[in-house]
C-alpha positions, -999 to +999 in steps of 0.1 A: +161+663+010+151+632-009+159+610+022+137+633+043+108+629+018+112+591+019+112+591+057+082+614+059+063+592+034+071+561+054+059+578+086+027+589+069+021+554+056+026+539+091+003+564+106-023+556+079-021+519+086-023+525+123-054+547+119-070+520+097-063+493+123-078+515+150-109+521+130-113+484+123-111+477+160-128+507+175-160+508+154-170+472+161-163+477+198-184+508+198-213+490+181-212+461+205-210+485+235-241+504+223-259+471+217-251+457+251-259+490+270-292+492+252-299+456+260-289+460+296-312+489+303-339+483+277-350+449+290-359+461+325-375+492+310-397+471+288-404+447+317-394+416+298-391+386+321-357+370+326-369+336+315-375+351+281-346+375+276-319+378+303-298+410+306-262+408+295-248+412+330-267+380+340-254+357+313-219+372+315-219+365+352-230+330+344-203+327+318-177+335+345-192+313+372-195+283+350-163+290+330-147+256+336-178+238+325-183+260+294-146+258+284-147+220+287-177+217+264-163+244+241-132+224+235-153+194+224-171+215+199-139+231+187-124+197+181-154+187+160-152+220+140-115+217+133-116+180+122-146+185+100-133+217+084-098+203+078-113+171+063-134+191+039-105+213+029-081+184+023-106+165+002-126+192-017-097+213-029-078+185-047-111+171-059-120+204-074-088+205-094-093+169-106-129+176-117-119+207-136-089+189-152-108+158-163-139+170-182-156+136-181-156+137-143-173+171-143-201+156-163-203+123-145-194+131-108-204+167-102-242+162-107-241+133-082-223+156-057-249+183-063-277+157-057-264+147-024-258+183-014-295+190-019-304+165+008-309+185+040-281+176+064-303+179+095-325+152+080-296+127+078-280+136+112-302+111+130-289+084+106-254+092+116-263+087+153-278+053+144-249+042+123-220+057+143-233+062+178-230+093+201-192+097+198-171+123+180-172+108+144-209+116+135-204+153+144-172+155+125-189+138+095-218+163+096-194+192+098-175+178+069-206+175+047-216+211+054-181+224+046-175+202+016-197+217-011-189+254-007-151+247-007-155+224-037-174+249-058-150+277-049-120+255-058-136+245-091-143+282-099-107+292-090-090+265-110-113+272-140-108+309-138-072+307-151-068+320-187-059+292-211-034+315-228-013+315-196-011+278-197+001+279-234+027+305-223+040+282-195+043+253-219+061+273-245+086+283-218+093+247-209+075+246-175+066+212-162+031+202-152+041+205-115+057+239-120+026+251-137+004+238-110+026+251-082+034+286-095+005+294-118-027+274-111-026+274-072-018+311-067-045+321-092-071+299-075-063+308-039-086+339-039-116+317-048-105+289-025-103+312+005-137+327-003-151+292+000-132+285+031-146+316+048-181+304+041-172+269+052-158+282+085-193+296+093-210+263+083-185+243+104-199+256+137-234+250+125-227+214+116-211+207+149-240+222+169-266+204+148-248+171+154-247+177+191-284+186+191-293+152+176-272+131+199-243+139+222-232+139+258-207+167+255-203+200+235-219+234+234-250+220+216-255+195+244-251+222+270-276+244+251-302+215+251-296+210+289-302+247+295-333+247+274-347+217+294-345+237+326-353+271+310-319+283+322-317+313+299-284+327+314-267+294+306-282+294+271-269+329+263-236+321+279-232+292+255-242+314+226-215+339+236-189+311+238-201+298+204-198+333+189-163+336+202-154+302+186-168+313+153-149+346+154-117+328+163-119+305+134-128+333+110-096+351+121-076+319+117-087+316+081-079+353+075-045+348+090-037+318+068-050+337+038-026+366+045+003+341+051-003+322+018-012+353-003+012+381+007+006+398-026-030+404-015-018+420+017+005+443-004-023+453-027-047+460+001 
């Protein structure tokens, strides 16, 4: 009887997880379907010209016809996003720990970082083109600058959020500094760090596109400018769809890494 209850509870839990997964997938699909259908039939009904707002079937057809061209430029933009995002993560997370650990650095260095963060990145993007040319590096650098500060602030908040009494407890139990960092500080800060990374993942695409707007010969930003020059609205919207797919892809990658590194969060949820 007890074994049957356990099996039934396991089956109910699996069914509950399946229903939650279906809801998480079906509701967004339903919303997008309603949006696209309304767009498809609402634009002709309102007599909006195609050069102002094309119907979804037009730019999805363009997306398919020019798929090789769009994929080629999408890969360039993805490369800029990945390199800039990873550079920001590798630098800002350790720097956040160092600033929190050394109080004098927080007073001396952090205000300088905030000052440079207040400078609009789009204003210094032309300088990067002058200094570094039209290649890959200025776009990666601009993406890095946009991702750096949110990840740094989230990392500092996470490392600072740990209760000092926990550190006293680890010292009293004979834990080394590395063991305390590895098994106490990092796990407690990961929630905050990934919150910053999710924000940075959105900013990464913005940084890459802005860099391509200022000066580039490849990428989705370059393709958007080319479409705008010829008032090619289907091409513009096709590029926007590709850019949205890239943003969603990287958001899911960050979520997957979060689940991988924080299995206790998955269990609690």
